[in-house]
C-alpha positions as CSV (number, residue, x, y, z in Angstrom):
1,M,118.1,83.4,3.8
2,K,114.4,82.7,4.3
3,H,112.7,85.2,6.7
4,L,110.2,83.8,9.1
5,P,106.9,85.7,9.4
6,L,106.6,87.9,12.6
7,Q,104.8,86.0,15.3
8,R,102.2,87.4,17.7
9,P,103.5,87.3,21.3
10,P,102.3,84.4,23.5
11,H,99.2,85.1,25.5
12,S,101.1,85.6,28.7
13,I,103.3,88.3,27.2
14,S,100.4,90.0,25.5
15,S,98.5,90.1,28.8
16,G,101.6,91.6,30.4
17,L,101.7,94.3,27.8
18,T,98.1,95.1,28.4
19,L,98.7,95.4,32.2
20,L,101.6,97.7,31.5
21,R,99.5,99.9,29.3
22,A,96.7,100.0,31.9
23,A,99.1,100.9,34.7
24,S,100.6,103.7,32.6
25,L,97.3,105.1,31.6
26,A,96.1,105.1,35.2
27,L,98.8,107.6,36.1
28,L,97.6,109.9,33.4
29,L,93.9,109.9,34.4
30,G,92.4,112.5,36.7
31,P,90.4,111.9,39.9
32,S,87.7,109.3,39.4
33,A,85.4,110.3,42.3
34,F,84.0,113.2,44.2
35,A,84.1,113.6,48.0
36,A,82.0,115.8,50.3
37,I,83.3,118.7,52.4
38,T,81.1,119.0,55.4
39,A,80.5,122.3,57.3
40,G,81.1,122.2,61.0
41,D,83.5,120.7,63.5
42,A,83.3,116.9,63.8
43,N,85.2,116.9,67.1
44,P,84.5,120.2,68.9
45,G,87.2,121.6,71.2
46,G,90.6,123.2,70.4
47,I,90.7,124.6,66.9
48,G,87.3,125.6,65.7
49,Y,87.2,123.8,62.4
50,A,84.8,125.3,59.8
51,F,84.8,122.2,57.6
52,H,85.9,118.6,57.6
53,A,86.4,116.0,54.9
54,T,87.7,112.5,54.4
55,L,89.5,111.9,51.1
56,G,90.5,108.7,49.4
57,P,93.6,108.4,47.2
58,D,91.8,109.4,44.0
59,E,89.1,112.0,44.7
60,T,88.3,115.7,44.5
61,A,86.2,117.9,46.7
62,S,85.3,121.6,46.6
63,V,83.6,124.2,48.8
64,S,82.9,127.9,48.6
65,S,83.0,130.2,51.6
66,H,84.3,133.5,52.8
67,V,87.1,134.9,55.0
68,G,88.4,138.2,56.3
69,A,90.4,140.2,53.7
70,W,93.5,140.0,55.9
71,S,92.6,136.9,57.9
72,W,95.7,134.8,57.0
73,E,98.1,137.6,57.8
74,D,97.7,140.9,59.6
75,Q,100.8,143.0,59.0
76,G,99.9,145.2,62.0
77,L,100.3,142.4,64.5
78,F,104.0,141.6,64.1
79,A,107.3,143.4,63.3
80,A,110.1,142.4,61.0
81,G,111.8,139.2,62.2
82,E,108.8,138.1,64.3
83,D,106.4,135.2,63.4
84,P,103.7,136.4,60.9
85,V,100.3,136.4,62.5
86,G,96.8,135.6,61.2
87,W,93.4,135.9,62.8
88,T,92.0,132.6,64.0
89,H,88.3,133.3,63.8
90,T,88.2,135.2,60.4
91,S,90.2,132.4,58.7
92,N,88.6,129.1,57.7
93,W,90.1,125.9,59.3
94,F,89.7,122.5,57.6
95,A,90.1,119.1,59.3
96,I,91.2,116.7,56.6
97,T,91.6,112.9,56.8
98,L,93.6,111.2,54.0
99,E,92.7,107.5,53.9
100,A,95.9,106.5,52.0
101,A,99.2,108.0,51.0
102,S,98.4,110.6,48.4
103,R,99.5,113.6,46.5
104,L,97.2,116.3,47.8
105,T,96.6,119.4,45.7
106,L,94.9,122.5,47.1
107,T,93.7,125.3,44.8
108,V,92.1,128.4,46.3
109,A,90.6,131.0,44.0
110,R,88.4,134.0,44.2
111,D,84.7,133.2,43.9
112,A,82.4,136.1,43.2
113,T,79.3,133.9,43.6
114,V,79.4,133.4,47.4
115,P,76.1,134.9,48.6
116,V,75.6,137.5,51.3
117,A,72.6,137.0,53.7
118,G,70.0,139.5,52.5
119,G,71.0,139.4,48.9
120,G,74.0,140.1,46.7
121,F,77.5,138.4,46.6
122,R,80.7,138.6,48.5
123,P,83.4,140.9,47.1
124,V,86.6,139.4,45.9
125,D,88.8,142.4,45.0
126,H,90.8,141.9,48.2
127,M,91.0,138.1,48.2
128,Y,94.6,137.0,47.9
129,P,94.3,133.3,48.7
130,S,96.9,132.1,51.2
131,F,97.0,128.9,53.3
132,T,99.0,126.7,55.7
133,V,99.0,123.0,56.4
134,W,99.9,121.1,59.6
135,S,99.8,117.4,60.4
136,G,97.4,116.3,63.0
137,W,94.2,117.8,64.5
138,D,93.9,119.9,67.7
139,N,90.7,119.1,69.6
140,D,91.5,119.9,73.2
141,A,91.8,122.9,75.3
142,V,94.9,125.1,75.3
143,P,97.4,123.9,78.0
144,D,96.8,126.1,81.1
145,A,100.5,127.2,81.2
146,V,100.3,128.4,77.6
147,A,97.0,130.2,78.2
148,L,98.5,132.0,81.2
149,S,101.5,133.0,79.1
150,L,99.2,134.5,76.4
151,G,97.6,136.7,79.0
152,Y,94.5,134.8,80.1
153,A,93.4,135.0,83.7
154,A,93.3,131.8,85.8
155,V,89.6,132.2,86.4
156,D,89.0,132.0,82.6
157,L,90.7,128.7,82.1
158,P,90.4,126.4,80.3
159,I,90.2,128.1,76.9
160,Q,89.8,126.3,73.6
161,D,91.8,128.5,71.2
162,H,93.5,131.9,70.8
163,H,92.4,134.8,68.6
164,T,95.7,134.8,66.6
165,Y,97.9,132.1,65.1
166,N,101.4,131.8,63.6
167,N,100.8,131.2,59.9
168,D,104.2,129.8,58.9
169,G,105.2,127.6,61.9
170,A,104.1,126.0,65.1
171,V,101.0,127.3,66.8
172,V,101.8,127.6,70.5
173,W,98.3,127.1,71.7
174,A,97.5,124.2,69.3
175,E,100.2,121.7,70.6
176,D,98.7,118.7,68.8
177,I,99.5,119.9,65.2
178,A,102.9,120.1,63.5
179,Y,103.8,122.6,60.8
180,L,104.4,121.3,57.3
181,D,104.1,124.2,54.8
182,S,102.5,127.5,53.9
183,L,101.9,129.6,50.8
184,A,101.9,133.4,51.2
185,N,100.3,135.2,48.3
186,T,99.8,139.0,48.0
187,T,99.4,139.4,44.2
188,L,97.5,136.4,42.6
189,E,93.7,135.7,42.4
190,S,94.3,132.0,42.7
191,A,97.0,129.9,44.5
192,T,97.8,126.2,44.2
193,R,100.2,123.8,45.9
194,T,100.7,120.0,46.0
195,W,102.1,117.9,48.8
196,S,103.0,114.2,49.0
197,L,101.5,113.1,52.3
198,P,101.1,109.8,54.2
199,A,97.7,108.6,55.3
200,G,96.5,110.5,58.4
201,R,94.9,113.7,59.7
202,Y,95.8,117.2,58.6
203,S,94.8,120.7,59.6
204,L,94.6,123.4,56.9
205,V,93.8,127.1,57.3
206,I,92.7,129.3,54.4
207,G,92.6,133.0,54.5
208,S,93.4,136.2,52.5
209,N,96.6,138.2,52.6
210,A,95.5,141.6,51.6
211,P,97.2,144.7,53.1
212,S,95.7,145.4,56.6
213,E,95.9,149.1,56.4
214,T,92.3,149.2,55.1
215,S,89.2,147.4,56.3
216,P,87.4,145.7,53.3
217,P,84.5,143.3,53.9
218,R,84.8,139.5,54.0
219,Q,85.9,138.0,50.7
220,G,84.5,135.0,48.7
221,Y,86.6,132.1,47.7
222,R,86.4,128.5,46.4
223,A,88.7,125.8,47.7
224,T,89.3,122.6,45.7
225,F,91.1,119.5,47.2
226,T,92.3,116.9,44.8
227,T,94.1,113.6,45.7
228,T,96.0,111.2,43.4
229,P,97.6,108.0,44.6
230,V,101.2,107.8,45.5
231,P,102.3,104.6,43.6
232,E,104.2,101.8,45.4
233,P,107.8,101.5,44.1
234,A,107.0,98.3,42.2
235,T,103.9,99.9,40.6
236,A,105.9,103.0,39.7
237,L,108.5,100.9,37.9
238,L,105.8,98.9,36.1
239,S,104.1,102.2,35.0
240,L,107.4,103.7,33.8
241,A,108.1,100.5,31.8
242,G,104.7,100.7,30.3
243,L,105.2,104.4,29.3
244,A,108.5,103.5,27.7
245,L,106.8,100.6,25.8
246,L,104.0,102.8,24.6
247,G,106.6,105.3,23.3
248,H,108.6,102.6,21.6
249,R,105.5,101.3,19.8
250,R,104.6,104.8,18.6
251,R,108.1,105.3,17.1
252,R,108.0,102.0,15.1
């Protein structure tokens, strides 16, 4: 039997293979752009956000700052079985906007290059990065009934926030945010977690989880936020098909 020579695929098929390869490679590539993290609160009131940022679906942003050594959790403020408590004003709060559904990765690590006013650098020997994420922002005053239950006098109302917060659940005085997740770390110099999140607003708090029996100075850290797109179902199937095709071609 005479064997016909192998034919190149028609242009339409060849173009389809190119698209499959491109979609597959897109999943393997890292963030393509850098975003800015801005110091300060864009919407004063409620939680006192130290930083705010708007992130697209394929970006990265970093900032260095400092927090209290046991800002994220003070073991002296709660007993076994009670909500763990952090210090609101010695932690750093971030107001984050995701412009599209994304996989958001947060890495917080010790940073010994954070300067101290007057010279020198922040210590990091008691920096055990820990953090919490909630959906939403809180930019209004604490409800009066909640403030009274926390021990504030009626003449002092309204108040904007409270000096402590629950680091692994709802924050009673910040009624506009909803708890999503937290990472408690007492041993590592760096901590990382990834979440798949819809577009919207998110509150994150970063602090340290050193033992609170001692009183070390504020600790330096660097936080890096990275987003990657969450593919639509059709795009995901296309990319998987492309990866399978590339694997098949390598085996031939």
